[in-house]
VMD Tcl script that builds the backbone (N, CA, C; Angstrom):
set m [mol new atoms 471]
animate dup $m
set s [atomselect $m all]
$s set {name element resname resid chain x y z} {
  {N N MET 1 A 68.103 115.548 104.287}
  {CA C MET 1 A 69.479 115.184 104.566}
  {C C MET 1 A 69.519 114.468 105.917}
  {N N ARG 2 A 70.233 113.343 105.962}
  {CA C ARG 2 A 70.303 112.552 107.176}
  {C C ARG 2 A 71.309 113.136 108.150}
  {N N LEU 3 A 71.094 112.882 109.411}
  {CA C LEU 3 A 71.974 113.371 110.471}
  {C C LEU 3 A 73.381 112.813 110.310}
  {N N LYS 4 A 73.472 111.568 109.866}
  {CA C LYS 4 A 74.772 110.922 109.654}
  {C C LYS 4 A 75.596 111.697 108.613}
  {N N ASP 5 A 74.952 112.169 107.550}
  {CA C ASP 5 A 75.645 112.934 106.528}
  {C C ASP 5 A 76.148 114.268 107.074}
  {N N VAL 6 A 75.318 114.911 107.876}
  {CA C VAL 6 A 75.717 116.203 108.467}
  {C C VAL 6 A 76.901 116.012 109.391}
  {N N VAL 7 A 76.844 114.984 110.223}
  {CA C VAL 7 A 77.947 114.718 111.161}
  {C C VAL 7 A 79.233 114.423 110.401}
  {N N LEU 8 A 79.144 113.649 109.332}
  {CA C LEU 8 A 80.322 113.325 108.527}
  {C C LEU 8 A 80.910 114.579 107.899}
  {N N LEU 9 A 80.075 115.421 107.300}
  {CA C LEU 9 A 80.572 116.640 106.673}
  {C C LEU 9 A 81.167 117.611 107.698}
  {N N VAL 10 A 80.517 117.774 108.815}
  {CA C VAL 10 A 81.034 118.668 109.863}
  {C C VAL 10 A 82.354 118.125 110.409}
  {N N SER 11 A 82.454 116.820 110.567}
  {CA C SER 11 A 83.705 116.214 111.044}
  {C C SER 11 A 84.824 116.449 110.055}
  {N N PHE 12 A 84.533 116.277 108.769}
  {CA C PHE 12 A 85.564 116.467 107.752}
  {C C PHE 12 A 85.975 117.934 107.678}
  {N N PHE 13 A 85.006 118.854 107.753}
  {CA C PHE 13 A 85.322 120.288 107.793}
  {C C PHE 13 A 86.212 120.594 108.987}
  {N N SER 14 A 85.886 120.052 110.139}
  {CA C SER 14 A 86.682 120.287 111.348}
  {C C SER 14 A 88.098 119.760 111.192}
  {N N PHE 15 A 88.221 118.579 110.597}
  {CA C PHE 15 A 89.537 118.005 110.355}
  {C C PHE 15 A 90.352 118.875 109.400}
  {N N LEU 16 A 89.714 119.381 108.353}
  {CA C LEU 16 A 90.415 120.257 107.417}
  {C C LEU 16 A 90.848 121.560 108.082}
  {N N ILE 17 A 90.012 122.118 108.932}
  {CA C ILE 17 A 90.377 123.337 109.660}
  {C C ILE 17 A 91.553 123.057 110.596}
  {N N PHE 18 A 91.516 121.905 111.273}
  {CA C PHE 18 A 92.622 121.516 112.148}
  {C C PHE 18 A 93.924 121.413 111.358}
  {N N LEU 19 A 93.894 120.762 110.217}
  {CA C LEU 19 A 95.102 120.633 109.394}
  {C C LEU 19 A 95.577 121.980 108.861}
  {N N THR 20 A 94.642 122.867 108.535}
  {CA C THR 20 A 95.025 124.202 108.072}
  {C C THR 20 A 95.750 124.961 109.180}
  {N N ILE 21 A 95.226 124.914 110.380}
  {CA C ILE 21 A 95.875 125.579 111.505}
  {C C ILE 21 A 97.242 124.968 111.787}
  {N N LEU 22 A 97.341 123.650 111.666}
  {CA C LEU 22 A 98.599 122.956 111.892}
  {C C LEU 22 A 99.665 123.372 110.887}
  {N N SER 23 A 99.264 123.590 109.632}
  {CA C SER 23 A 100.232 123.923 108.585}
  {C C SER 23 A 100.515 125.411 108.488}
  {N N TRP 24 A 99.904 126.203 109.342}
  {CA C TRP 24 A 100.050 127.651 109.233}
  {C C TRP 24 A 101.478 128.121 109.461}
  {N N THR 25 A 102.248 127.424 110.276}
  {CA C THR 25 A 103.612 127.849 110.585}
  {C C THR 25 A 104.647 127.304 109.596}
  {N N TYR 26 A 104.229 126.491 108.654}
  {CA C TYR 26 A 105.162 125.926 107.674}
  {C C TYR 26 A 105.673 127.029 106.749}
  {N N PRO 27 A 106.899 126.884 106.253}
  {CA C PRO 27 A 107.370 127.813 105.220}
  {C C PRO 27 A 106.493 127.694 103.964}
  {N N PHE 28 A 106.431 128.747 103.183}
  {CA C PHE 28 A 105.531 128.785 102.034}
  {C C PHE 28 A 105.775 127.619 101.086}
  {N N GLU 29 A 107.036 127.329 100.762}
  {CA C GLU 29 A 107.342 126.271 99.794}
  {C C GLU 29 A 106.900 124.901 100.309}
  {N N ALA 30 A 107.110 124.666 101.605}
  {CA C ALA 30 A 106.749 123.359 102.162}
  {C C ALA 30 A 105.248 123.206 102.339}
  {N N ALA 31 A 104.538 124.302 102.505}
  {CA C ALA 31 A 103.106 124.236 102.774}
  {C C ALA 31 A 102.244 124.375 101.530}
  {N N LEU 32 A 102.848 124.639 100.389}
  {CA C LEU 32 A 102.061 124.884 99.179}
  {C C LEU 32 A 101.210 123.684 98.786}
  {N N PHE 33 A 101.812 122.520 98.674}
  {CA C PHE 33 A 101.065 121.334 98.259}
  {C C PHE 33 A 100.008 120.917 99.286}
  {N N PRO 34 A 100.353 120.846 100.583}
  {CA C PRO 34 A 99.286 120.502 101.552}
  {C C PRO 34 A 98.145 121.515 101.566}
  {N N ARG 35 A 98.440 122.779 101.384}
  {CA C ARG 35 A 97.372 123.774 101.388}
  {C C ARG 35 A 96.495 123.657 100.142}
  {N N LEU 36 A 97.097 123.286 99.019}
  {CA C LEU 36 A 96.284 123.043 97.817}
  {C C LEU 36 A 95.337 121.871 98.045}
  {N N LEU 37 A 95.837 120.823 98.699}
  {CA C LEU 37 A 94.965 119.687 99.016}
  {C C LEU 37 A 93.875 120.074 99.994}
  {N N LEU 38 A 94.205 120.914 100.963}
  {CA C LEU 38 A 93.196 121.381 101.910}
  {C C LEU 38 A 92.129 122.204 101.201}
  {N N CYS 39 A 92.535 123.058 100.273}
  {CA C CYS 39 A 91.559 123.836 99.500}
  {C C CYS 39 A 90.652 122.917 98.696}
  {N N ALA 40 A 91.240 121.883 98.103}
  {CA C ALA 40 A 90.433 120.907 97.354}
  {C C ALA 40 A 89.447 120.211 98.289}
  {N N GLY 41 A 89.882 119.889 99.498}
  {CA C GLY 41 A 88.984 119.266 100.470}
  {C C GLY 41 A 87.835 120.172 100.852}
  {N N PHE 42 A 88.122 121.467 101.042}
  {CA C PHE 42 A 87.051 122.419 101.351}
  {C C PHE 42 A 86.055 122.518 100.204}
  {N N VAL 43 A 86.567 122.529 98.967}
  {CA C VAL 43 A 85.686 122.604 97.797}
  {C C VAL 43 A 84.807 121.360 97.715}
  {N N VAL 44 A 85.400 120.189 97.909}
  {CA C VAL 44 A 84.633 118.943 97.835}
  {C C VAL 44 A 83.564 118.904 98.926}
  {N N CYS 45 A 83.927 119.317 100.158}
  {CA C CYS 45 A 82.937 119.341 101.248}
  {C C CYS 45 A 81.803 120.310 100.946}
  {N N THR 46 A 82.143 121.463 100.431}
  {CA C THR 46 A 81.118 122.457 100.117}
  {C C THR 46 A 80.191 121.951 99.015}
  {N N LEU 47 A 80.767 121.360 97.965}
  {CA C LEU 47 A 79.942 120.810 96.892}
  {C C LEU 47 A 79.055 119.668 97.400}
  {N N GLU 48 A 79.588 118.822 98.245}
  {CA C GLU 48 A 78.794 117.723 98.803}
  {C C GLU 48 A 77.647 118.265 99.644}
  {N N LEU 49 A 77.921 119.280 100.424}
  {CA C LEU 49 A 76.867 119.888 101.243}
  {C C LEU 49 A 75.787 120.505 100.366}
  {N N ILE 50 A 76.184 121.188 99.300}
  {CA C ILE 50 A 75.207 121.786 98.376}
  {C C ILE 50 A 74.372 120.688 97.714}
  {N N MET 51 A 75.030 119.600 97.284}
  {CA C MET 51 A 74.298 118.508 96.651}
  {C C MET 51 A 73.321 117.856 97.626}
  {N N LYS 52 A 73.751 117.694 98.870}
  {CA C LYS 52 A 72.863 117.083 99.866}
  {C C LYS 52 A 71.657 117.977 100.151}
  {N N LEU 53 A 71.881 119.288 100.186}
  {CA C LEU 53 A 70.782 120.203 100.479}
  {C C LEU 53 A 69.810 120.347 99.308}
  {N N THR 54 A 70.301 120.276 98.075}
  {CA C THR 54 A 69.427 120.466 96.922}
  {C C THR 54 A 68.706 119.184 96.504}
  {N N HIS 55 A 69.222 118.021 96.843}
  {CA C HIS 55 A 68.597 116.747 96.468}
  {C C HIS 55 A 68.006 116.079 97.691}
  {N N LYS 56 A 67.268 116.821 98.462}
  {CA C LYS 56 A 66.710 116.331 99.701}
  {C C LYS 56 A 65.750 115.167 99.447}
  {N N GLY 57 A 65.975 114.078 100.149}
  {CA C GLY 57 A 65.032 112.968 100.105}
  {C C GLY 57 A 65.138 112.082 98.887}
  {N N GLN 58 A 65.996 112.391 97.922}
  {CA C GLN 58 A 66.092 111.554 96.731}
  {C C GLN 58 A 67.081 110.434 96.998}
  {N N SER 59 A 66.755 109.258 96.533}
  {CA C SER 59 A 67.645 108.122 96.660}
  {C C SER 59 A 68.083 107.687 95.268}
  {N N PRO 60 A 69.179 106.924 95.183}
  {CA C PRO 60 A 69.623 106.470 93.865}
  {C C PRO 60 A 68.548 105.619 93.194}
  {N N GLU 61 A 68.532 105.686 91.860}
  {CA C GLU 61 A 67.552 104.891 91.120}
  {C C GLU 61 A 67.850 103.415 91.298}
  {N N ARG 62 A 66.826 102.611 91.024}
  {CA C ARG 62 A 66.975 101.168 91.170}
  {C C ARG 62 A 68.113 100.686 90.262}
  {N N GLY 63 A 68.973 99.854 90.821}
  {CA C GLY 63 A 70.103 99.317 90.054}
  {C C GLY 63 A 71.358 100.146 90.216}
  {N N GLN 64 A 71.240 101.365 90.726}
  {CA C GLN 64 A 72.418 102.188 90.938}
  {C C GLN 64 A 72.800 102.108 92.407}
  {N N HIS 65 A 74.087 102.223 92.652}
  {CA C HIS 65 A 74.566 102.180 94.024}
  {C C HIS 65 A 75.312 103.478 94.305}
  {N N SER 66 A 75.171 103.947 95.523}
  {CA C SER 66 A 75.903 105.142 95.909}
  {C C SER 66 A 77.364 104.800 96.104}
  {N N SER 67 A 78.204 105.838 96.183}
  {CA C SER 67 A 79.632 105.604 96.366}
  {C C SER 67 A 79.907 104.962 97.714}
  {N N LYS 68 A 79.057 105.256 98.698}
  {CA C LYS 68 A 79.238 104.642 100.015}
  {C C LYS 68 A 78.994 103.138 99.926}
  {N N GLU 69 A 77.973 102.718 99.164}
  {CA C GLU 69 A 77.701 101.300 99.017}
  {C C GLU 69 A 78.804 100.610 98.223}
  {N N ALA 70 A 79.365 101.304 97.253}
  {CA C ALA 70 A 80.460 100.719 96.483}
  {C C ALA 70 A 81.680 100.519 97.370}
  {N N LEU 71 A 81.962 101.498 98.232}
  {CA C LEU 71 A 83.084 101.373 99.150}
  {C C LEU 71 A 82.810 100.291 100.174}
  {N N ALA 72 A 81.580 100.206 100.604}
  {CA C ALA 72 A 81.226 99.245 101.646}
  {C C ALA 72 A 81.366 97.818 101.149}
  {N N GLY 73 A 81.172 97.598 99.870}
  {CA C GLY 73 A 81.284 96.250 99.343}
  {C C GLY 73 A 80.107 95.378 99.711}
  {N N GLY 74 A 78.964 95.955 99.972}
  {CA C GLY 74 A 77.778 95.171 100.283}
  {C C GLY 74 A 77.153 95.611 101.584}
  {N N SER 75 A 77.399 94.871 102.654}
  {CA C SER 75 A 76.748 95.153 103.927}
  {C C SER 75 A 77.373 96.357 104.613}
  {N N SER 76 A 76.607 96.982 105.489}
  {CA C SER 76 A 77.098 98.175 106.166}
  {C C SER 76 A 78.172 97.834 107.194}
  {N N LYS 77 A 78.088 96.671 107.835}
  {CA C LYS 77 A 79.128 96.276 108.799}
  {C C LYS 77 A 80.453 96.058 108.093}
  {N N GLU 78 A 80.388 95.418 106.946}
  {CA C GLU 78 A 81.606 95.189 106.165}
  {C C GLU 78 A 82.193 96.522 105.697}
  {N N GLY 79 A 81.319 97.429 105.309}
  {CA C GLY 79 A 81.778 98.743 104.867}
  {C C GLY 79 A 82.425 99.535 105.981}
  {N N LEU 80 A 81.841 99.483 107.175}
  {CA C LEU 80 A 82.430 100.183 108.317}
  {C C LEU 80 A 83.778 99.582 108.688}
  {N N ALA 81 A 83.889 98.267 108.596}
  {CA C ALA 81 A 85.164 97.615 108.884}
  {C C ALA 81 A 86.223 98.034 107.872}
  {N N ARG 82 A 85.830 98.104 106.605}
  {CA C ARG 82 A 86.775 98.507 105.563}
  {C C ARG 82 A 87.210 99.956 105.754}
  {N N ILE 83 A 86.279 100.829 106.086}
  {CA C ILE 83 A 86.617 102.227 106.336}
  {C C ILE 83 A 87.545 102.340 107.531}
  {N N ALA 84 A 87.277 101.569 108.591}
  {CA C ALA 84 A 88.142 101.583 109.772}
  {C C ALA 84 A 89.557 101.127 109.419}
  {N N ILE 85 A 89.674 100.143 108.538}
  {CA C ILE 85 A 90.991 99.672 108.112}
  {C C ILE 85 A 91.716 100.746 107.324}
  {N N PHE 86 A 90.991 101.455 106.454}
  {CA C PHE 86 A 91.605 102.530 105.683}
  {C C PHE 86 A 92.094 103.656 106.592}
  {N N VAL 87 A 91.292 104.002 107.585}
  {CA C VAL 87 A 91.698 105.041 108.547}
  {C C VAL 87 A 92.911 104.570 109.340}
  {N N ALA 88 A 92.905 103.300 109.762}
  {CA C ALA 88 A 94.035 102.744 110.500}
  {C C ALA 88 A 95.305 102.755 109.651}
  {N N CYS 89 A 95.169 102.486 108.364}
  {CA C CYS 89 A 96.325 102.554 107.469}
  {C C CYS 89 A 96.879 103.968 107.394}
  {N N GLY 90 A 95.987 104.933 107.297}
  {CA C GLY 90 A 96.435 106.323 107.267}
  {C C GLY 90 A 97.143 106.736 108.539}
  {N N LEU 91 A 96.621 106.306 109.684}
  {CA C LEU 91 A 97.270 106.627 110.956}
  {C C LEU 91 A 98.584 105.881 111.125}
  {N N SER 92 A 98.626 104.634 110.693}
  {CA C SER 92 A 99.882 103.880 110.804}
  {C C SER 92 A 100.955 104.467 109.895}
  {N N TYR 93 A 100.552 105.060 108.779}
  {CA C TYR 93 A 101.511 105.703 107.884}
  {C C TYR 93 A 102.242 106.827 108.603}
  {N N LEU 94 A 101.538 107.547 109.470}
  {CA C LEU 94 A 102.169 108.621 110.230}
  {C C LEU 94 A 103.278 108.092 111.126}
  {N N PHE 95 A 103.105 106.887 111.664}
  {CA C PHE 95 A 104.116 106.311 112.544}
  {C C PHE 95 A 105.204 105.579 111.768}
  {N N LEU 96 A 104.851 105.000 110.639}
  {CA C LEU 96 A 105.835 104.286 109.825}
  {C C LEU 96 A 106.799 105.237 109.126}
  {N N LEU 97 A 106.316 106.382 108.714}
  {CA C LEU 97 A 107.118 107.312 107.917}
  {C C LEU 97 A 108.420 107.701 108.597}
  {N N PRO 98 A 108.421 108.195 109.829}
  {CA C PRO 98 A 109.700 108.540 110.439}
  {C C PRO 98 A 110.556 107.319 110.772}
  {N N ALA 99 A 109.927 106.194 111.056}
  {CA C ALA 99 A 110.678 105.010 111.464}
  {C C ALA 99 A 111.327 104.290 110.282}
  {N N LEU 100 A 110.581 104.125 109.196}
  {CA C LEU 100 A 111.070 103.338 108.057}
  {C C LEU 100 A 111.540 104.174 106.881}
  {N N GLY 101 A 111.185 105.437 106.846}
  {CA C GLY 101 A 111.528 106.272 105.706}
  {C C GLY 101 A 110.394 106.293 104.697}
  {N N TYR 102 A 110.514 107.204 103.725}
  {CA C TYR 102 A 109.427 107.426 102.773}
  {C C TYR 102 A 109.168 106.223 101.884}
  {N N ILE 103 A 110.204 105.689 101.256}
  {CA C ILE 103 A 110.005 104.655 100.237}
  {C C ILE 103 A 109.395 103.397 100.823}
  {N N LEU 104 A 109.942 102.894 101.899}
  {CA C LEU 104 A 109.441 101.642 102.476}
  {C C LEU 104 A 108.037 101.805 103.062}
  {N N SER 105 A 107.784 102.901 103.760}
  {CA C SER 105 A 106.444 103.099 104.323}
  {C C SER 105 A 105.410 103.331 103.226}
  {N N GLN 106 A 105.769 104.056 102.175}
  {CA C GLN 106 A 104.851 104.275 101.049}
  {C C GLN 106 A 104.548 102.947 100.365}
  {N N PHE 107 A 105.563 102.125 100.166}
  {CA C PHE 107 A 105.381 100.806 99.556}
  {C C PHE 107 A 104.427 99.945 100.375}
  {N N LEU 108 A 104.630 99.911 101.694}
  {CA C LEU 108 A 103.785 99.086 102.553}
  {C C LEU 108 A 102.337 99.560 102.566}
  {N N ILE 109 A 102.125 100.847 102.730}
  {CA C ILE 109 A 100.763 101.371 102.822}
  {C C ILE 109 A 100.013 101.209 101.502}
  {N N ILE 110 A 100.653 101.569 100.394}
  {CA C ILE 110 A 99.995 101.406 99.086}
  {C C ILE 110 A 99.712 99.924 98.828}
  {N N GLY 111 A 100.645 99.052 99.189}
  {CA C GLY 111 A 100.419 97.621 99.025}
  {C C GLY 111 A 99.223 97.118 99.800}
  {N N VAL 112 A 99.110 97.543 101.045}
  {CA C VAL 112 A 97.988 97.103 101.897}
  {C C VAL 112 A 96.670 97.658 101.355}
  {N N LEU 113 A 96.649 98.944 101.011}
  {CA C LEU 113 A 95.404 99.552 100.532}
  {C C LEU 113 A 94.928 98.939 99.216}
  {N N LEU 114 A 95.846 98.718 98.297}
  {CA C LEU 114 A 95.458 98.124 97.014}
  {C C LEU 114 A 95.018 96.670 97.185}
  {N N THR 115 A 95.647 95.962 98.113}
  {CA C THR 115 A 95.224 94.587 98.397}
  {C C THR 115 A 93.817 94.571 98.964}
  {N N LEU 116 A 93.516 95.523 99.852}
  {CA C LEU 116 A 92.161 95.617 100.408}
  {C C LEU 116 A 91.131 95.941 99.341}
  {N N LEU 117 A 91.541 96.670 98.322}
  {CA C LEU 117 A 90.617 97.008 97.240}
  {C C LEU 117 A 90.433 95.863 96.254}
  {N N GLY 118 A 91.201 94.793 96.421}
  {CA C GLY 118 A 91.036 93.617 95.569}
  {C C GLY 118 A 91.839 93.661 94.285}
  {N N ILE 119 A 92.863 94.484 94.227}
  {CA C ILE 119 A 93.728 94.550 93.037}
  {C C ILE 119 A 94.624 93.316 93.030}
  {N N LYS 120 A 94.905 92.798 91.827}
  {CA C LYS 120 A 95.748 91.613 91.705}
  {C C LYS 120 A 97.140 91.889 92.292}
  {N N VAL 121 A 97.782 90.811 92.743}
  {CA C VAL 121 A 99.052 90.944 93.470}
  {C C VAL 121 A 100.128 91.598 92.611}
  {N N TRP 122 A 100.271 91.182 91.362}
  {CA C TRP 122 A 101.340 91.743 90.553}
  {C C TRP 122 A 101.091 93.209 90.239}
  {N N LYS 123 A 99.831 93.608 90.058}
  {CA C LYS 123 A 99.518 95.022 89.848}
  {C C LYS 123 A 99.764 95.824 91.124}
  {N N THR 124 A 99.420 95.231 92.254}
  {CA C THR 124 A 99.650 95.888 93.534}
  {C C THR 124 A 101.132 96.143 93.754}
  {N N MET 125 A 101.932 95.144 93.506}
  {CA C MET 125 A 103.385 95.293 93.683}
  {C C MET 125 A 103.950 96.348 92.729}
  {N N ALA 126 A 103.524 96.307 91.482}
  {CA C ALA 126 A 104.021 97.276 90.502}
  {C C ALA 126 A 103.615 98.702 90.879}
  {N N LEU 127 A 102.365 98.885 91.271}
  {CA C LEU 127 A 101.902 100.225 91.657}
  {C C LEU 127 A 102.560 100.694 92.952}
  {N N ALA 128 A 102.765 99.790 93.905}
  {CA C ALA 128 A 103.393 100.167 95.168}
  {C C ALA 128 A 104.845 100.590 94.941}
  {N N VAL 129 A 105.576 99.828 94.149}
  {CA C VAL 129 A 106.972 100.183 93.847}
  {C C VAL 129 A 107.015 101.477 93.039}
  {N N GLY 130 A 106.132 101.586 92.043}
  {CA C GLY 130 A 106.116 102.790 91.208}
  {C C GLY 130 A 105.787 104.056 91.980}
  {N N THR 131 A 104.778 103.989 92.864}
  {CA C THR 131 A 104.434 105.187 93.625}
  {C C THR 131 A 105.486 105.513 94.667}
  {N N ALA 132 A 106.091 104.509 95.251}
  {CA C ALA 132 A 107.121 104.763 96.266}
  {C C ALA 132 A 108.345 105.430 95.648}
  {N N PHE 133 A 108.876 104.833 94.597}
  {CA C PHE 133 A 110.070 105.415 93.965}
  {C C PHE 133 A 109.736 106.667 93.159}
  {N N GLY 134 A 108.592 106.659 92.482}
  {CA C GLY 134 A 108.178 107.844 91.721}
  {C C GLY 134 A 107.954 109.041 92.624}
  {N N GLY 135 A 107.273 108.815 93.734}
  {CA C GLY 135 A 107.049 109.900 94.692}
  {C C GLY 135 A 108.353 110.421 95.265}
  {N N TYR 136 A 109.275 109.526 95.572}
  {CA C TYR 136 A 110.566 109.966 96.107}
  {C C TYR 136 A 111.340 110.783 95.078}
  {N N LEU 137 A 111.334 110.324 93.828}
  {CA C LEU 137 A 112.040 111.055 92.781}
  {C C LEU 137 A 111.429 112.434 92.548}
  {N N VAL 138 A 110.108 112.514 92.578}
  {CA C VAL 138 A 109.444 113.806 92.368}
  {C C VAL 138 A 109.694 114.746 93.533}
  {N N PHE 139 A 109.398 114.288 94.747}
  {CA C PHE 139 A 109.452 115.186 95.893}
  {C C PHE 139 A 110.871 115.430 96.406}
  {N N ALA 140 A 111.668 114.387 96.555}
  {CA C ALA 140 A 112.998 114.546 97.151}
  {C C ALA 140 A 114.043 114.986 96.127}
  {N N VAL 141 A 113.978 114.416 94.920}
  {CA C VAL 141 A 115.018 114.716 93.935}
  {C C VAL 141 A 114.654 115.952 93.111}
  {N N ALA 142 A 113.497 115.930 92.456}
  {CA C ALA 142 A 113.127 117.034 91.570}
  {C C ALA 142 A 112.761 118.304 92.335}
  {N N LEU 143 A 111.903 118.188 93.340}
  {CA C LEU 143 A 111.471 119.364 94.098}
  {C C LEU 143 A 112.373 119.688 95.281}
  {N N GLN 144 A 113.297 118.771 95.588}
  {CA C GLN 144 A 114.263 118.931 96.679}
  {C C GLN 144 A 113.593 119.202 98.025}
  {N N LEU 145 A 112.504 118.506 98.279}
  {CA C LEU 145 A 111.836 118.590 99.575}
  {C C LEU 145 A 112.418 117.529 100.500}
  {N N PRO 146 A 112.670 117.862 101.735}
  {CA C PRO 146 A 113.222 116.852 102.647}
  {C C PRO 146 A 112.151 115.818 103.024}
  {N N LEU 147 A 112.461 114.566 102.802}
  {CA C LEU 147 A 111.586 113.456 103.176}
  {C C LEU 147 A 112.324 112.595 104.189}
  {N N PRO 148 A 111.585 111.921 105.047}
  {CA C PRO 148 A 112.249 111.026 106.015}
  {C C PRO 148 A 113.048 109.952 105.291}
  {N N ARG 149 A 114.295 109.797 105.711}
  {CA C ARG 149 A 115.171 108.809 105.087}
  {C C ARG 149 A 115.208 107.557 105.930}
  {N N GLY 150 A 115.070 106.440 105.261}
  {CA C GLY 150 A 115.111 105.144 105.928}
  {C C GLY 150 A 116.218 104.296 105.338}
  {N N VAL 151 A 116.108 103.001 105.545}
  {CA C VAL 151 A 117.135 102.072 105.085}
  {C C VAL 151 A 117.257 102.102 103.564}
  {N N VAL 152 A 116.138 102.086 102.867}
  {CA C VAL 152 A 116.166 102.034 101.392}
  {C C VAL 152 A 116.786 103.309 100.829}
  {N N GLU 153 A 116.418 104.463 101.370}
  {CA C GLU 153 A 116.969 105.720 100.865}
  {C C GLU 153 A 118.479 105.791 101.107}
  {N N ARG 154 A 118.930 105.292 102.228}
  {CA C ARG 154 A 120.377 105.312 102.528}
  {C C ARG 154 A 121.149 104.381 101.612}
  {N N LEU 155 A 120.541 103.249 101.241}
  {CA C LEU 155 A 121.229 102.292 100.360}
  {C C LEU 155 A 121.276 102.760 98.906}
  {N N ILE 156 A 120.201 103.370 98.434}
  {CA C ILE 156 A 120.088 103.706 97.015}
  {C C ILE 156 A 120.566 105.130 96.719}
  {N N PHE 157 A 120.129 106.086 97.506}
  {CA C PHE 157 A 120.416 107.486 97.188}
  {C C PHE 157 A 121.515 108.033 98.072}
}
mol reanalyze $m
mol bondsrecalc $m
mol representation Tube
mol addrep $m
């Protein structure tokens, strides 16, 4: 197992622990979904660690590419740049959400991420609109969870 893999897994575990501690004071109903995602993250990290430890030194067969190479899109510099953009999108979502509201910030972030993945423009727009409005209807209307309200939410709902 490479040192880079260990550092990545330990970093992700640390991030999950940080998020778990952060959500500890949330009411049960509000924290249920984030805690389920955190549990899934712990399971994925544990499984990845087990796979790395049991398949020591094995590399993908010729013609197969690892998921990291698929995400990277070829060269490692290009892959690191793409990962940095994805992380920047996630961080910018934290700042856009309170300022613009759920629907508009969700639309922008999904649009940018799908465009970076090379999805066609019309599919990107359809998926961005669908996830923004669908997510709002599920979380704010059906589950009655409070979401940040922006211009779009004030005009429509």
